[in-house]
PyMOL Python script that loads the backbone (N, CA, C, O; Angstrom):
from pymol import cmd

cmd.read_pdbstr("""\
ATOM      1  N   MET A   1     -18.315  -5.665   5.657  1.00  0.00           N
ATOM      2  CA  MET A   1     -17.846  -6.650   6.185  1.00  0.00           C
ATOM      3  C   MET A   1     -17.329  -6.436   7.617  1.00  0.00           C
ATOM      4  O   MET A   1     -17.013  -5.283   7.912  1.00  0.00           O
ATOM      5  N   GLU A   2     -17.215  -7.309   8.454  1.00  0.00           N
ATOM      6  CA  GLU A   2     -17.166  -7.223   9.721  1.00  0.00           C
ATOM      7  C   GLU A   2     -15.363  -6.977  10.271  1.00  0.00           C
ATOM      8  O   GLU A   2     -14.406  -7.749  10.327  1.00  0.00           O
ATOM      9  N   GLN A   3     -15.472  -6.087  10.475  1.00  0.00           N
ATOM     10  CA  GLN A   3     -13.850  -6.205  10.991  1.00  0.00           C
ATOM     11  C   GLN A   3     -13.484  -6.626  12.674  1.00  0.00           C
ATOM     12  O   GLN A   3     -13.949  -6.321  13.771  1.00  0.00           O
ATOM     13  N   LEU A   4     -12.613  -7.316  12.273  1.00  0.00           N
ATOM     14  CA  LEU A   4     -12.332  -8.145  13.071  1.00  0.00           C
ATOM     15  C   LEU A   4     -11.701  -7.947  14.449  1.00  0.00           C
ATOM     16  O   LEU A   4     -10.840  -7.102  14.204  1.00  0.00           O
ATOM     17  N   SER A   5     -11.615  -8.237  15.806  1.00  0.00           N
ATOM     18  CA  SER A   5     -10.250  -7.688  16.925  1.00  0.00           C
ATOM     19  C   SER A   5      -9.145  -8.165  16.695  1.00  0.00           C
ATOM     20  O   SER A   5      -9.279  -9.253  16.134  1.00  0.00           O
ATOM     21  N   GLY A   6      -7.904  -7.839  16.880  1.00  0.00           N
ATOM     22  CA  GLY A   6      -7.099  -8.372  16.782  1.00  0.00           C
ATOM     23  C   GLY A   6      -6.658 -10.080  17.564  1.00  0.00           C
ATOM     24  O   GLY A   6      -5.953 -11.032  17.229  1.00  0.00           O
ATOM     25  N   THR A   7      -7.757  -9.654  19.028  1.00  0.00           N
ATOM     26  CA  THR A   7      -7.995 -11.271  19.380  1.00  0.00           C
ATOM     27  C   THR A   7      -8.801 -11.924  18.732  1.00  0.00           C
ATOM     28  O   THR A   7      -8.890 -13.087  19.124  1.00  0.00           O
ATOM     29  N   ASP A   8      -9.401 -11.672  17.936  1.00  0.00           N
ATOM     30  CA  ASP A   8     -10.700 -12.887  17.238  1.00  0.00           C
ATOM     31  C   ASP A   8      -9.770 -13.141  16.358  1.00  0.00           C
ATOM     32  O   ASP A   8      -9.600 -14.360  16.329  1.00  0.00           O
ATOM     33  N   LEU A   9      -8.625 -12.234  15.137  1.00  0.00           N
ATOM     34  CA  LEU A   9      -7.738 -12.670  14.446  1.00  0.00           C
ATOM     35  C   LEU A   9      -7.035 -13.677  14.808  1.00  0.00           C
ATOM     36  O   LEU A   9      -7.063 -14.830  14.378  1.00  0.00           O
ATOM     37  N   ILE A  10      -6.374 -13.193  15.645  1.00  0.00           N
ATOM     38  CA  ILE A  10      -5.256 -14.317  16.053  1.00  0.00           C
ATOM     39  C   ILE A  10      -6.334 -15.472  16.690  1.00  0.00           C
ATOM     40  O   ILE A  10      -5.663 -16.452  17.015  1.00  0.00           O
ATOM     41  N   ALA A  11      -6.961 -15.565  16.815  1.00  0.00           N
ATOM     42  CA  ALA A  11      -7.896 -17.056  17.400  1.00  0.00           C
ATOM     43  C   ALA A  11      -8.415 -17.691  15.968  1.00  0.00           C
ATOM     44  O   ALA A  11      -8.802 -18.858  15.912  1.00  0.00           O
ATOM     45  N   ARG A  12      -8.399 -17.086  15.164  1.00  0.00           N
ATOM     46  CA  ARG A  12      -8.791 -17.409  13.777  1.00  0.00           C
ATOM     47  C   ARG A  12      -7.955 -17.786  12.598  1.00  0.00           C
ATOM     48  O   ARG A  12      -8.356 -18.308  11.558  1.00  0.00           O
ATOM     49  N   TYR A  13      -6.720 -17.442  12.917  1.00  0.00           N
ATOM     50  CA  TYR A  13      -5.751 -17.609  11.858  1.00  0.00           C
ATOM     51  C   TYR A  13      -4.298 -18.050  12.971  1.00  0.00           C
ATOM     52  O   TYR A  13      -3.446 -18.874  12.639  1.00  0.00           O
ATOM     53  N   ILE A  14      -4.295 -17.529  13.884  1.00  0.00           N
ATOM     54  CA  ILE A  14      -2.791 -18.191  14.741  1.00  0.00           C
ATOM     55  C   ILE A  14      -3.059 -19.932  15.142  1.00  0.00           C
ATOM     56  O   ILE A  14      -4.230 -20.275  15.307  1.00  0.00           O
ATOM     57  N   GLU A  15      -2.207 -20.743  15.253  1.00  0.00           N
ATOM     58  CA  GLU A  15      -1.877 -21.766  16.389  1.00  0.00           C
ATOM     59  C   GLU A  15      -0.773 -22.239  16.574  1.00  0.00           C
ATOM     60  O   GLU A  15       0.158 -21.745  15.937  1.00  0.00           O
ATOM     61  N   GLN A  16      -0.561 -23.123  17.314  1.00  0.00           N
ATOM     62  CA  GLN A  16       1.288 -23.586  18.163  1.00  0.00           C
ATOM     63  C   GLN A  16       1.323 -24.375  17.290  1.00  0.00           C
ATOM     64  O   GLN A  16       0.334 -24.994  16.899  1.00  0.00           O
ATOM     65  N   ASP A  17       2.667 -24.509  16.754  1.00  0.00           N
ATOM     66  CA  ASP A  17       3.053 -25.381  15.687  1.00  0.00           C
ATOM     67  C   ASP A  17       3.414 -26.683  17.189  1.00  0.00           C
ATOM     68  O   ASP A  17       3.983 -26.593  18.277  1.00  0.00           O
ATOM     69  N   PRO A  18       2.834 -27.589  16.568  1.00  0.00           N
ATOM     70  CA  PRO A  18       3.050 -28.469  17.693  1.00  0.00           C
ATOM     71  C   PRO A  18       4.526 -29.555  17.573  1.00  0.00           C
ATOM     72  O   PRO A  18       4.691 -30.599  18.202  1.00  0.00           O
ATOM     73  N   HIS A  19       5.358 -29.007  16.697  1.00  0.00           N
ATOM     74  CA  HIS A  19       6.991 -29.542  16.499  1.00  0.00           C
ATOM     75  C   HIS A  19       7.555 -28.558  17.014  1.00  0.00           C
ATOM     76  O   HIS A  19       8.722 -28.741  17.358  1.00  0.00           O
ATOM     77  N   HIS A  20       6.974 -27.256  17.236  1.00  0.00           N
ATOM     78  CA  HIS A  20       7.989 -26.332  18.285  1.00  0.00           C
ATOM     79  C   HIS A  20       6.582 -25.506  19.502  1.00  0.00           C
ATOM     80  O   HIS A  20       5.764 -24.600  19.347  1.00  0.00           O
ATOM     81  N   PRO A  21       6.779 -26.019  20.137  1.00  0.00           N
ATOM     82  CA  PRO A  21       5.841 -24.968  21.315  1.00  0.00           C
ATOM     83  C   PRO A  21       6.560 -23.938  21.587  1.00  0.00           C
ATOM     84  O   PRO A  21       7.791 -23.907  21.618  1.00  0.00           O
ATOM     85  N   GLY A  22       5.764 -22.995  21.810  1.00  0.00           N
ATOM     86  CA  GLY A  22       6.134 -21.861  22.169  1.00  0.00           C
ATOM     87  C   GLY A  22       5.349 -21.052  21.591  1.00  0.00           C
ATOM     88  O   GLY A  22       4.472 -21.386  20.794  1.00  0.00           O
ATOM     89  N   PRO A  23       5.695 -19.511  22.079  1.00  0.00           N
ATOM     90  CA  PRO A  23       5.379 -18.462  21.877  1.00  0.00           C
ATOM     91  C   PRO A  23       5.898 -17.603  20.632  1.00  0.00           C
ATOM     92  O   PRO A  23       5.290 -16.730  20.011  1.00  0.00           O
ATOM     93  N   ALA A  24       6.919 -17.989  20.481  1.00  0.00           N
ATOM     94  CA  ALA A  24       8.277 -18.242  19.327  1.00  0.00           C
ATOM     95  C   ALA A  24       7.994 -18.309  17.926  1.00  0.00           C
ATOM     96  O   ALA A  24       8.134 -17.665  16.886  1.00  0.00           O
ATOM     97  N   ASP A  25       7.436 -19.606  18.467  1.00  0.00           N
ATOM     98  CA  ASP A  25       7.191 -20.493  17.017  1.00  0.00           C
ATOM     99  C   ASP A  25       5.815 -20.663  16.820  1.00  0.00           C
ATOM    100  O   ASP A  25       5.452 -21.837  16.746  1.00  0.00           O
ATOM    101  N   VAL A  26       4.814 -19.658  16.700  1.00  0.00           N
ATOM    102  CA  VAL A  26       3.318 -19.885  16.450  1.00  0.00           C
ATOM    103  C   VAL A  26       3.277 -19.709  14.930  1.00  0.00           C
ATOM    104  O   VAL A  26       4.217 -19.181  14.336  1.00  0.00           O
ATOM    105  N   ARG A  27       2.078 -20.197  14.250  1.00  0.00           N
ATOM    106  CA  ARG A  27       2.326 -20.199  13.060  1.00  0.00           C
ATOM    107  C   ARG A  27       0.643 -20.000  12.436  1.00  0.00           C
ATOM    108  O   ARG A  27      -0.409 -20.263  13.018  1.00  0.00           O
ATOM    109  N   LEU A  28       0.831 -19.513  11.225  1.00  0.00           N
ATOM    110  CA  LEU A  28      -0.732 -19.806  10.589  1.00  0.00           C
ATOM    111  C   LEU A  28      -1.246 -20.621  10.302  1.00  0.00           C
ATOM    112  O   LEU A  28      -0.770 -21.425   9.501  1.00  0.00           O
ATOM    113  N   ARG A  29      -2.702 -20.782  10.958  1.00  0.00           N
ATOM    114  CA  ARG A  29      -3.144 -21.915  10.666  1.00  0.00           C
ATOM    115  C   ARG A  29      -3.133 -22.687   9.588  1.00  0.00           C
ATOM    116  O   ARG A  29      -2.528 -23.758   9.542  1.00  0.00           O
ATOM    117  N   GLU A  30      -4.001 -22.056   8.363  1.00  0.00           N
ATOM    118  CA  GLU A  30      -4.077 -22.837   6.893  1.00  0.00           C
ATOM    119  C   GLU A  30      -2.918 -23.023   6.489  1.00  0.00           C
ATOM    120  O   GLU A  30      -2.622 -24.214   6.398  1.00  0.00           O
ATOM    121  N   SER A  31      -1.822 -22.016   6.094  1.00  0.00           N
ATOM    122  CA  SER A  31      -0.869 -22.480   5.326  1.00  0.00           C
ATOM    123  C   SER A  31       0.617 -22.805   6.402  1.00  0.00           C
ATOM    124  O   SER A  31       1.662 -22.986   5.777  1.00  0.00           O
ATOM    125  N   CYS A  32       0.675 -22.855   7.562  1.00  0.00           N
ATOM    126  CA  CYS A  32       1.670 -23.824   8.752  1.00  0.00           C
ATOM    127  C   CYS A  32       2.868 -22.362   8.253  1.00  0.00           C
ATOM    128  O   CYS A  32       3.862 -22.454   8.973  1.00  0.00           O
ATOM    129  N   VAL A  33       2.969 -21.374   7.460  1.00  0.00           N
ATOM    130  CA  VAL A  33       3.994 -19.862   7.903  1.00  0.00           C
ATOM    131  C   VAL A  33       4.035 -19.577   8.782  1.00  0.00           C
ATOM    132  O   VAL A  33       3.186 -18.794   9.208  1.00  0.00           O
ATOM    133  N   PRO A  34       5.247 -20.137   9.724  1.00  0.00           N
ATOM    134  CA  PRO A  34       5.532 -19.054  11.239  1.00  0.00           C
ATOM    135  C   PRO A  34       5.200 -17.687  10.869  1.00  0.00           C
ATOM    136  O   PRO A  34       5.502 -17.084   9.839  1.00  0.00           O
ATOM    137  N   VAL A  35       4.505 -17.282  11.914  1.00  0.00           N
ATOM    138  CA  VAL A  35       4.494 -15.600  12.122  1.00  0.00           C
ATOM    139  C   VAL A  35       5.628 -14.615  12.213  1.00  0.00           C
ATOM    140  O   VAL A  35       5.587 -13.439  11.851  1.00  0.00           O
ATOM    141  N   TRP A  36       6.907 -15.421  12.881  1.00  0.00           N
ATOM    142  CA  TRP A  36       8.414 -14.967  12.895  1.00  0.00           C
ATOM    143  C   TRP A  36       8.347 -14.227  11.155  1.00  0.00           C
ATOM    144  O   TRP A  36       8.255 -13.040  10.844  1.00  0.00           O
ATOM    145  N   ALA A  37       8.449 -15.676  10.106  1.00  0.00           N
ATOM    146  CA  ALA A  37       8.281 -14.935   9.214  1.00  0.00           C
ATOM    147  C   ALA A  37       7.573 -14.046   8.215  1.00  0.00           C
ATOM    148  O   ALA A  37       8.129 -13.357   7.360  1.00  0.00           O
ATOM    149  N   ILE A  38       6.406 -14.141   8.412  1.00  0.00           N
ATOM    150  CA  ILE A  38       5.766 -13.119   8.592  1.00  0.00           C
ATOM    151  C   ILE A  38       6.414 -11.993   8.705  1.00  0.00           C
ATOM    152  O   ILE A  38       6.978 -11.321   7.842  1.00  0.00           O
ATOM    153  N   ILE A  39       6.214 -11.720  10.596  1.00  0.00           N
ATOM    154  CA  ILE A  39       6.803 -10.648  10.540  1.00  0.00           C
ATOM    155  C   ILE A  39       8.257  -9.806   9.981  1.00  0.00           C
ATOM    156  O   ILE A  39       8.469  -8.609   9.783  1.00  0.00           O
ATOM    157  N   GLY A  40       9.115 -11.018   9.837  1.00  0.00           N
ATOM    158  CA  GLY A  40      10.557 -10.337   9.040  1.00  0.00           C
ATOM    159  C   GLY A  40       9.775 -10.187   7.929  1.00  0.00           C
ATOM    160  O   GLY A  40       9.514  -8.984   7.926  1.00  0.00           O
ATOM    161  N   HIS A  41       9.360 -10.582   7.189  1.00  0.00           N
ATOM    162  CA  HIS A  41       9.327 -10.463   5.604  1.00  0.00           C
ATOM    163  C   HIS A  41       8.331  -9.128   5.820  1.00  0.00           C
ATOM    164  O   HIS A  41       8.656  -8.264   5.006  1.00  0.00           O
ATOM    165  N   TYR A  42       7.493  -8.806   6.461  1.00  0.00           N
ATOM    166  CA  TYR A  42       6.888  -7.436   6.477  1.00  0.00           C
ATOM    167  C   TYR A  42       7.493  -6.298   6.967  1.00  0.00           C
ATOM    168  O   TYR A  42       6.969  -5.195   6.812  1.00  0.00           O
ATOM    169  N   GLN A  43       8.801  -6.489   7.684  1.00  0.00           N
ATOM    170  CA  GLN A  43       9.763  -5.476   7.919  1.00  0.00           C
ATOM    171  C   GLN A  43      10.739  -5.266   7.136  1.00  0.00           C
ATOM    172  O   GLN A  43      11.527  -4.321   7.137  1.00  0.00           O
ATOM    173  N   ALA A  44      10.664  -6.487   6.213  1.00  0.00           N
ATOM    174  CA  ALA A  44      12.310  -6.006   5.203  1.00  0.00           C
ATOM    175  C   ALA A  44      11.784  -5.715   4.080  1.00  0.00           C
ATOM    176  O   ALA A  44      12.489  -5.637   3.074  1.00  0.00           O
ATOM    177  N   THR A  45      10.033  -5.434   4.032  1.00  0.00           N
ATOM    178  CA  THR A  45       9.642  -5.150   2.606  1.00  0.00           C
ATOM    179  C   THR A  45       8.731  -4.326   2.887  1.00  0.00           C
ATOM    180  O   THR A  45       7.631  -4.835   2.669  1.00  0.00           O
ATOM    181  N   GLY A  46       8.657  -3.104   3.337  1.00  0.00           N
ATOM    182  CA  GLY A  46       8.115  -1.643   3.646  1.00  0.00           C
ATOM    183  C   GLY A  46       7.066  -1.978   4.192  1.00  0.00           C
ATOM    184  O   GLY A  46       6.091  -1.265   3.960  1.00  0.00           O
ATOM    185  N   ARG A  47       6.935  -2.861   4.865  1.00  0.00           N
ATOM    186  CA  ARG A  47       5.475  -2.939   6.065  1.00  0.00           C
ATOM    187  C   ARG A  47       4.730  -2.646   5.499  1.00  0.00           C
ATOM    188  O   ARG A  47       4.250  -1.537   5.736  1.00  0.00           O
ATOM    189  N   ASP A  48       4.097  -3.580   4.247  1.00  0.00           N
ATOM    190  CA  ASP A  48       2.950  -3.272   3.694  1.00  0.00           C
ATOM    191  C   ASP A  48       2.237  -5.249   3.793  1.00  0.00           C
ATOM    192  O   ASP A  48       2.498  -6.328   3.260  1.00  0.00           O
ATOM    193  N   PRO A  49       1.175  -4.645   4.921  1.00  0.00           N
ATOM    194  CA  PRO A  49       0.091  -6.569   4.786  1.00  0.00           C
ATOM    195  C   PRO A  49      -0.143  -6.573   3.399  1.00  0.00           C
ATOM    196  O   PRO A  49      -0.238  -7.659   2.827  1.00  0.00           O
ATOM    197  N   ARG A  50      -0.232  -5.693   2.877  1.00  0.00           N
ATOM    198  CA  ARG A  50      -0.833  -6.781   1.396  1.00  0.00           C
ATOM    199  C   ARG A  50      -0.240  -7.347   0.637  1.00  0.00           C
ATOM    200  O   ARG A  50      -0.572  -8.441   0.179  1.00  0.00           O
ATOM    201  N   TYR A  51       1.261  -6.409   0.199  1.00  0.00           N
ATOM    202  CA  TYR A  51       2.380  -7.251  -0.260  1.00  0.00           C
ATOM    203  C   TYR A  51       2.840  -8.608   0.278  1.00  0.00           C
ATOM    204  O   TYR A  51       3.067  -9.563  -0.464  1.00  0.00           O
ATOM    205  N   VAL A  52       3.001  -8.648   1.978  1.00  0.00           N
ATOM    206  CA  VAL A  52       2.966  -9.835   2.306  1.00  0.00           C
ATOM    207  C   VAL A  52       2.273 -11.229   2.386  1.00  0.00           C
ATOM    208  O   VAL A  52       2.564 -12.423   2.461  1.00  0.00           O
ATOM    209  N   ALA A  53       1.191 -10.401   2.330  1.00  0.00           N
ATOM    210  CA  ALA A  53      -0.235 -11.794   1.974  1.00  0.00           C
ATOM    211  C   ALA A  53      -0.227 -12.403   0.420  1.00  0.00           C
ATOM    212  O   ALA A  53      -0.592 -13.519   0.051  1.00  0.00           O
ATOM    213  N   ASP A  54       0.337 -11.245  -0.407  1.00  0.00           N
ATOM    214  CA  ASP A  54       0.600 -11.416  -1.706  1.00  0.00           C
ATOM    215  C   ASP A  54       1.614 -12.511  -2.186  1.00  0.00           C
ATOM    216  O   ASP A  54       1.506 -13.394  -3.037  1.00  0.00           O
ATOM    217  N   SER A  55       3.212 -11.949  -0.877  1.00  0.00           N
ATOM    218  CA  SER A  55       4.258 -13.064  -1.364  1.00  0.00           C
ATOM    219  C   SER A  55       4.016 -14.529  -1.044  1.00  0.00           C
ATOM    220  O   SER A  55       4.432 -15.476  -1.711  1.00  0.00           O
ATOM    221  N   TYR A  56       3.084 -14.609   0.379  1.00  0.00           N
ATOM    222  CA  TYR A  56       2.695 -15.462   1.083  1.00  0.00           C
ATOM    223  C   TYR A  56       1.612 -16.664   0.435  1.00  0.00           C
ATOM    224  O   TYR A  56       1.546 -17.885   0.575  1.00  0.00           O
ATOM    225  N   GLU A  57       0.748 -15.580  -0.402  1.00  0.00           N
ATOM    226  CA  GLU A  57      -0.492 -16.534  -0.931  1.00  0.00           C
ATOM    227  C   GLU A  57      -1.138 -16.701   0.314  1.00  0.00           C
ATOM    228  O   GLU A  57      -1.684 -17.801   0.404  1.00  0.00           O
ATOM    229  N   VAL A  58      -1.248 -16.028   1.227  1.00  0.00           N
ATOM    230  CA  VAL A  58      -2.177 -16.409   2.480  1.00  0.00           C
ATOM    231  C   VAL A  58      -3.513 -14.807   2.369  1.00  0.00           C
ATOM    232  O   VAL A  58      -3.509 -13.951   1.485  1.00  0.00           O
ATOM    233  N   PRO A  59      -4.387 -14.884   3.452  1.00  0.00           N
ATOM    234  CA  PRO A  59      -5.393 -13.442   3.729  1.00  0.00           C
ATOM    235  C   PRO A  59      -4.825 -12.223   3.914  1.00  0.00           C
ATOM    236  O   PRO A  59      -3.700 -12.294   4.408  1.00  0.00           O
ATOM    237  N   LEU A  60      -5.029 -11.661   3.797  1.00  0.00           N
ATOM    238  CA  LEU A  60      -4.466 -10.340   3.929  1.00  0.00           C
ATOM    239  C   LEU A  60      -5.008 -10.768   6.066  1.00  0.00           C
ATOM    240  O   LEU A  60      -4.205 -10.689   6.995  1.00  0.00           O
ATOM    241  N   GLU A  61      -6.256 -11.100   6.178  1.00  0.00           N
ATOM    242  CA  GLU A  61      -6.610 -11.076   7.828  1.00  0.00           C
ATOM    243  C   GLU A  61      -5.245 -11.494   8.498  1.00  0.00           C
ATOM    244  O   GLU A  61      -4.600 -10.961   9.401  1.00  0.00           O
ATOM    245  N   ALA A  62      -5.010 -12.710   7.696  1.00  0.00           N
ATOM    246  CA  ALA A  62      -3.684 -13.942   8.272  1.00  0.00           C
ATOM    247  C   ALA A  62      -2.703 -12.747   8.581  1.00  0.00           C
ATOM    248  O   ALA A  62      -2.248 -12.742   9.725  1.00  0.00           O
ATOM    249  N   VAL A  63      -2.360 -11.865   7.844  1.00  0.00           N
ATOM    250  CA  VAL A  63      -1.217 -10.919   7.913  1.00  0.00           C
ATOM    251  C   VAL A  63      -1.520 -10.502   8.840  1.00  0.00           C
ATOM    252  O   VAL A  63      -0.629 -10.458   9.688  1.00  0.00           O
ATOM    253  N   GLU A  64      -2.705 -10.037   9.185  1.00  0.00           N
ATOM    254  CA  GLU A  64      -3.084  -8.583   9.952  1.00  0.00           C
ATOM    255  C   GLU A  64      -2.724  -9.410  11.158  1.00  0.00           C
ATOM    256  O   GLU A  64      -1.747  -9.193  11.875  1.00  0.00           O
ATOM    257  N   ALA A  65      -3.932 -10.742  11.377  1.00  0.00           N
ATOM    258  CA  ALA A  65      -3.499 -11.608  12.940  1.00  0.00           C
ATOM    259  C   ALA A  65      -2.182 -11.942  13.105  1.00  0.00           C
ATOM    260  O   ALA A  65      -1.905 -12.393  14.217  1.00  0.00           O
ATOM    261  N   ALA A  66      -1.034 -11.820  12.081  1.00  0.00           N
ATOM    262  CA  ALA A  66       0.247 -12.066  12.354  1.00  0.00           C
ATOM    263  C   ALA A  66       0.978 -10.924  13.331  1.00  0.00           C
ATOM    264  O   ALA A  66       1.678 -10.938  14.343  1.00  0.00           O
ATOM    265  N   LEU A  67       0.299  -9.742  12.268  1.00  0.00           N
ATOM    266  CA  LEU A  67       0.677  -8.446  13.490  1.00  0.00           C
ATOM    267  C   LEU A  67       0.014  -7.997  14.517  1.00  0.00           C
ATOM    268  O   LEU A  67       0.427  -6.995  15.102  1.00  0.00           O
ATOM    269  N   ALA A  68      -0.925  -8.531  14.852  1.00  0.00           N
ATOM    270  CA  ALA A  68      -1.753  -8.446  16.479  1.00  0.00           C
ATOM    271  C   ALA A  68      -1.182  -9.485  17.130  1.00  0.00           C
ATOM    272  O   ALA A  68      -1.229  -9.351  18.353  1.00  0.00           O
ATOM    273  N   TYR A  69      -0.722 -10.357  16.792  1.00  0.00           N
ATOM    274  CA  TYR A  69       0.113 -11.380  17.441  1.00  0.00           C
ATOM    275  C   TYR A  69       1.388 -10.920  18.125  1.00  0.00           C
ATOM    276  O   TYR A  69       1.664 -10.917  19.325  1.00  0.00           O
ATOM    277  N   TYR A  70       2.249 -10.450  16.849  1.00  0.00           N
ATOM    278  CA  TYR A  70       3.273  -9.687  17.067  1.00  0.00           C
ATOM    279  C   TYR A  70       3.351  -8.363  17.878  1.00  0.00           C
ATOM    280  O   TYR A  70       4.335  -7.976  18.510  1.00  0.00           O
ATOM    281  N   GLN A  71       2.133  -7.722  17.756  1.00  0.00           N
ATOM    282  CA  GLN A  71       2.084  -6.650  18.853  1.00  0.00           C
ATOM    283  C   GLN A  71       2.076  -7.166  20.233  1.00  0.00           C
ATOM    284  O   GLN A  71       2.743  -6.464  20.993  1.00  0.00           O
ATOM    285  N   GLN A  72       1.503  -8.209  20.790  1.00  0.00           N
ATOM    286  CA  GLN A  72       1.266  -9.038  21.866  1.00  0.00           C
ATOM    287  C   GLN A  72       2.203  -9.817  22.084  1.00  0.00           C
ATOM    288  O   GLN A  72       2.167 -10.197  23.254  1.00  0.00           O
ATOM    289  N   HIS A  73       3.149 -10.301  21.433  1.00  0.00           N
ATOM    290  CA  HIS A  73       4.538 -10.887  21.845  1.00  0.00           C
ATOM    291  C   HIS A  73       5.314 -10.437  21.197  1.00  0.00           C
ATOM    292  O   HIS A  73       5.884 -11.236  20.453  1.00  0.00           O
ATOM    293  N   GLN A  74       5.823  -8.720  21.111  1.00  0.00           N
ATOM    294  CA  GLN A  74       6.842  -8.149  20.468  1.00  0.00           C
ATOM    295  C   GLN A  74       8.213  -8.845  20.757  1.00  0.00           C
ATOM    296  O   GLN A  74       8.956  -9.338  19.908  1.00  0.00           O
ATOM    297  N   ALA A  75       8.425  -8.794  22.194  1.00  0.00           N
ATOM    298  CA  ALA A  75       9.546  -9.185  22.529  1.00  0.00           C
ATOM    299  C   ALA A  75      10.339 -10.796  22.156  1.00  0.00           C
ATOM    300  O   ALA A  75      11.562 -10.936  22.113  1.00  0.00           O
ATOM    301  N   VAL A  76       9.486 -11.740  21.949  1.00  0.00           N
ATOM    302  CA  VAL A  76       9.740 -13.035  21.884  1.00  0.00           C
ATOM    303  C   VAL A  76       9.733 -13.060  20.274  1.00  0.00           C
ATOM    304  O   VAL A  76      10.599 -13.693  19.670  1.00  0.00           O
ATOM    305  N   ILE A  77       8.976 -12.526  19.772  1.00  0.00           N
ATOM    306  CA  ILE A  77       9.508 -12.552  18.158  1.00  0.00           C
ATOM    307  C   ILE A  77      10.619 -11.902  17.700  1.00  0.00           C
ATOM    308  O   ILE A  77      11.376 -12.415  16.877  1.00  0.00           O
ATOM    309  N   GLU A  78      10.819 -10.527  18.289  1.00  0.00           N
ATOM    310  CA  GLU A  78      11.796 -10.324  17.513  1.00  0.00           C
ATOM    311  C   GLU A  78      13.474 -11.273  18.450  1.00  0.00           C
ATOM    312  O   GLU A  78      14.487 -11.754  17.943  1.00  0.00           O
ATOM    313  N   ALA A  79      13.253 -11.220  19.170  1.00  0.00           N
ATOM    314  CA  ALA A  79      14.410 -12.835  19.971  1.00  0.00           C
ATOM    315  C   ALA A  79      14.423 -13.644  18.922  1.00  0.00           C
ATOM    316  O   ALA A  79      15.476 -14.126  18.505  1.00  0.00           O
ATOM    317  N   ARG A  80      13.436 -13.846  18.462  1.00  0.00           N
ATOM    318  CA  ARG A  80      13.446 -15.402  17.633  1.00  0.00           C
ATOM    319  C   ARG A  80      14.190 -14.939  16.191  1.00  0.00           C
ATOM    320  O   ARG A  80      15.040 -15.661  15.672  1.00  0.00           O
ATOM    321  N   LEU A  81      13.720 -13.486  15.529  1.00  0.00           N
ATOM    322  CA  LEU A  81      14.606 -12.761  14.069  1.00  0.00           C
ATOM    323  C   LEU A  81      15.412 -13.397  14.376  1.00  0.00           C
ATOM    324  O   LEU A  81      15.868 -14.399  13.826  1.00  0.00           O
ATOM    325  N   ALA A  82      15.941 -12.473  16.090  1.00  0.00           N
ATOM    326  CA  ALA A  82      17.473 -12.240  15.796  1.00  0.00           C
ATOM    327  C   ALA A  82      18.352 -13.633  15.899  1.00  0.00           C
ATOM    328  O   ALA A  82      19.314 -13.921  15.187  1.00  0.00           O
ATOM    329  N   ALA A  83      18.011 -14.107  16.536  1.00  0.00           N
ATOM    330  CA  ALA A  83      18.520 -15.979  16.458  1.00  0.00           C
ATOM    331  C   ALA A  83      18.307 -16.153  15.407  1.00  0.00           C
ATOM    332  O   ALA A  83      19.153 -16.974  15.052  1.00  0.00           O
ATOM    333  N   ASN A  84      17.376 -15.790  14.174  1.00  0.00           N
ATOM    334  CA  ASN A  84      17.669 -16.635  13.167  1.00  0.00           C
ATOM    335  C   ASN A  84      18.656 -15.693  11.946  1.00  0.00           C
ATOM    336  O   ASN A  84      18.780 -16.103  10.792  1.00  0.00           O
ATOM    337  N   ALA A  85      19.168 -14.662  12.339  1.00  0.00           N
ATOM    338  CA  ALA A  85      20.011 -13.194  11.685  1.00  0.00           C
ATOM    339  C   ALA A  85      21.754 -14.009  11.973  1.00  0.00           C
ATOM    340  O   ALA A  85      22.731 -14.166  11.241  1.00  0.00           O
ATOM    341  N   ALA A  86      21.450 -14.360  13.394  1.00  0.00           N
ATOM    342  CA  ALA A  86      22.825 -14.692  14.174  1.00  0.00           C
ATOM    343  C   ALA A  86      23.806 -15.718  12.971  1.00  0.00           C
ATOM    344  O   ALA A  86      24.923 -16.132  13.281  1.00  0.00           O
TER     345      ALA A  86
END
""", "prot")
cmd.dss("prot")
cmd.show_as("cartoon", "prot")
cmd.util.cbc("prot")
cmd.orient("prot")
C-alpha cells in the first residue's frame, strides 16, 4: 500500500468548516470531527493514533492527516485547545 505524504493526507482528509472558517477549526472531511478534537484526544489518551481512530470511528489515515495538519499549525491548534480548557 502506498504511503501518502502529510500534504497528501491533509488534502484527502482535512477540510475547512464552512460554519467556523480559519485554521483552528478545520475538520475531517468524512466525519466532520474537528482536528482540534482529534489532537486533544490523542494528547489525553497516550498518543496512540490507532486508539484515536477507533474512538472516533475514522480511518487511521484520517488521524494521521490530523497529526500532519497539527505539525503545520501547532500554535493555532494549541490555542484552540487552551481556549476550550479555559
